[in-house]
N, C-alpha and C positions, 0 to 999 in steps of 0.2 A: 504494500500500500502506499502511496506517496504521502511522505513526510512534510508537517507543516514548517516550511522553512521560513516563511514570511508572515507578517502582521501588518497592520495598520495600525499606527498610533497619532491620533491627533490629525488625521489627513495625510500622513506620511508614511510610504512603503519601508520597513524595516526588517532586518533579519531576526527571526523570532528570538536568537540568542543574545540580543544586544540591548534589550531594553533594560532600563534601571528605573526603579520606583523610589522616590526621595521617602526616608523614614519620616518625613513630616507629611506626607501623604494622608488626605482626611479619610480616604477609604480603608487605608492601612490601619489607621489608628482609631477609627469609630465605625466602619461599614458605612460610610457616608456616599451613598450611590446605589446604583442597581444594574442588573444585567438584563439582557434578552438573548435566548436560545432559540436559534431558528434553524430550520431544513432547508437545503438547497437540492432541488431535484430537476437534474437535466438543463441547468442554466437559469432556473426560476425558484425564487423564493416561495416556498410553501405558505398559503395563507398569509401573503404579504399584508394585505389590507389592515387584518386583524393585528398583525405584529407591530406595524407603524403606529397604529392606533394606540397601542398598548404604551409602546416605548414614549410617545410625545405626551399622553396621560401621565406617566410616571416622572416624566422631567418637569411637568406641572405641578404635580402633588408635591415633589420633592424641591420646587422652588429654583430650579436651575434657570439659566438665562441664556438660551442659544443664540448664536449669532445668525443674521438672516440666512446665510448659505447652507444652515444646518437644517436639511428638509428631507422627507420620506425619499425623494429622488438622489440626495447627497448619500443617503445611508444605503440605499440599494445597488447603488453604482460602485460603493466601496466592497461591499459584501461580494458582489457577483467577481468584481475584479479579483479580489483576494483569493476565492475559490479557484479560479481560473489559474492565477500566478503559482498556487501551491499544488496544481495538477488535481485538484478535487473537481472534476469537470460534470460527473454525473451525480453522485449522492455525498453530501457533505453536513456536516454538523457546524453551526457558526455560533459564537458566542461574543456578544457585542457588551462590553463592561463600560458603565458610564460612572464617572467619579468626581467629586469637586477635587481640586487641587490642593494646595498646601494652607496651612493655618490651624490655629488651635481651635477648641470647641466653641468658642464665642466669637472668633474673629477670622472667618473665612477670608482668604484673600480676595476671591471673586467668585462667581457661580457658573462659570464656563462649564459646559459638559465634556471634560476631558474624556476621551474614547479610547478604547482599545478594541480592535476586530480581530478574532481569531478563527481559522478555520481547520477542521480535521475530516478526513476520510470516514465515511460510514459504510459498514458491511452491507450489502443489498438485501439480506436477510431483514434488516430492520424495517423494511416495507411491509412484511409478512406478518400476520398475527402468530404471537408466541405459541409454538406446538405444545410445550409443556407449561401447564399453568403456573402463577406465581405463587408463592408462600410467604404470608405476611404474618404480622402480630402488632400489638398495639405498643407504643415506646412510652414508658411511664415518667421518664425523667425531666420531661420539658414540656410546655404547654404553649401553644401557637396562640398569640395574643389577638384579640378582636378589637381593632383600631382603625384609624384613618389610614395607615400604612400598610395594614397586614395583607391587603392584595397585592402589593408591590413586589417583585423579585429583587428584595433586597440584598446587597453586598453583606448584610450582616445575617450571615446563613448559619449560625453556631447550632441552635437547635436542631437543624436539618442534617447539619455534619455530624452531631453526636448520634442522632437516630440512626443516620447511615452506616456508622461505625459498630453501633450495637446490633443492627441488623446483620452485618456480615458475621460478628463475634456469635450470634446465634444461628447462623446459617441459615438465615432467611434471604427473600429476594428484595425485600423492602419492608419499612415500618411506617405504621399508620400514626400520626400527632393528633393529640387532641387539644382542643381549645379550653379556656380557664373554666367552663362549665361542665367539663369531662364529656363533651360530645366530639363528634369527628370534625377535623380541620381538613387535612390532607395528608398524602405519602411524601417522602423526602423529596423525591422529583416528578410529583403528577397529582393532578386531581382523582378524586374517589367518586365513583358511580356505583349504585346497587339497583337490583332488579327485584320486586317483590309483587305478586299477583298481578303482573302484566305493567306494573307502573316503574318507569325509571325515576330513581332519587339521586340529588347530590347536594352537598351542604351550600346554601346562599353563601355570597360574598361576606355579610355581616357575621357568619360563624367563624371566619378567619382564613380561608383558604386563599392561595395565590390566585390571581385572575388569569387562568390558564387560557393560551390562545386556543388549544385542542378542545378545552371544555366548552368555549365559546362555539365552535364549530360543531361540536356533537349535539348541544342544545338547539342550534339553529336547525340542524339535520333532522332530529327528532320532531320539532315543530313541522316542519315541511312534509315529514312522512305520517304526521297525524298519530305519533306515538304518545300515549300520556306520559307526562313527567312532571315533577315538582322540583323546585328549588326549597329545600325544606330542612331544618336541623335534623340530623341523623346521628342516632345515640350508638353505642357499642352494642347494645341488645339487637336494634334494627339490622347492624350489619351481620350479626349472627344468625338472623332469621331470614335474610335474604336468600334467593335462588340463584343468584348470579352476582359478582362484584367485578368491577373493570376499573382499571387505571387509564388516565389519558394525558398526553403531553405532546408537545410539538414534534418531538424526535421519534417517538415510538408508535404515534398514534394512538391505538388502542392496544391494551394487554389484559388478559383474562387472568382473573385470581382462581386458582384450585383449593387454596387453604388459608383460613384465617384462624390462628390458635387450632382448636380440635375440631371446628367446622369446615366441611367440604362445600363446594360449590360446582355448578355446571357451567358451560358456555356457549349454548344455542343461541341466545341473543347476541352475546359477543360477536360471534362468527357473522352473523346477519349484519350487525351493525359496521365491523370492519369492512364487509364488502360493499355495503351502500356508503359509508361515510369515509373511509381511508383509500381503499382500493381504487374507488371512482375518483376521489381527489387526485390520485397521483397518474391518472389518465389523462387529465387536462393538459 
């Protein structure tokens, strides 16, 4: 697979082994920023409009002040140019990291959206529904807050990072984080959906999950297909009583869950939804 030899840093193409971040960098110190994870398929950004909407909404929520040239077209041009430069022509994962520059807690020097864009090649199997179902459990050592910033993919990723470490130690595929009310927020890198009695349910954004791009696409697709769904608080008991559970994110699309704790699940709905929502999306 082609290696990631280059990245973009504030609009300049650089070798990926040359970039230095100041120890006074506010993202390093405080997690002051956010990131966007994007899939590029055959030279196009998948769900580009949703990604740009979320990126620029996050800029506004976190009070960055972008220059006039910092537009969706500018971001798109750099993303596709980098994927091409790194030889990731067909299928790539892109990470855009946005952060404020230097300064102390109360005295940021400015609010320019410093940005690093990186790319990695993806395995073509990434576009397929997982053959083996995921095995999950609940992570008890952190809670995902429910506030004005909880839907942002923040650079302050500690609770998710520790949950991912724990999942690996437990030989799990992922872990589910709860909010302060002991209800379901999301998984470490994905939103959560469940199916029960023909109704699809997922936690609303006020319950603490990240505002996932694939989550938005799936909800829109369910609406178009006239499949009943609810954005509603989900408890741990609700999940255990579901017939199916699946995770969504921009890179994997949909992944079905085989086991949560001691409870097992099927995947017939997940298969159908993957065919209608993900496979069809990649044919466009």
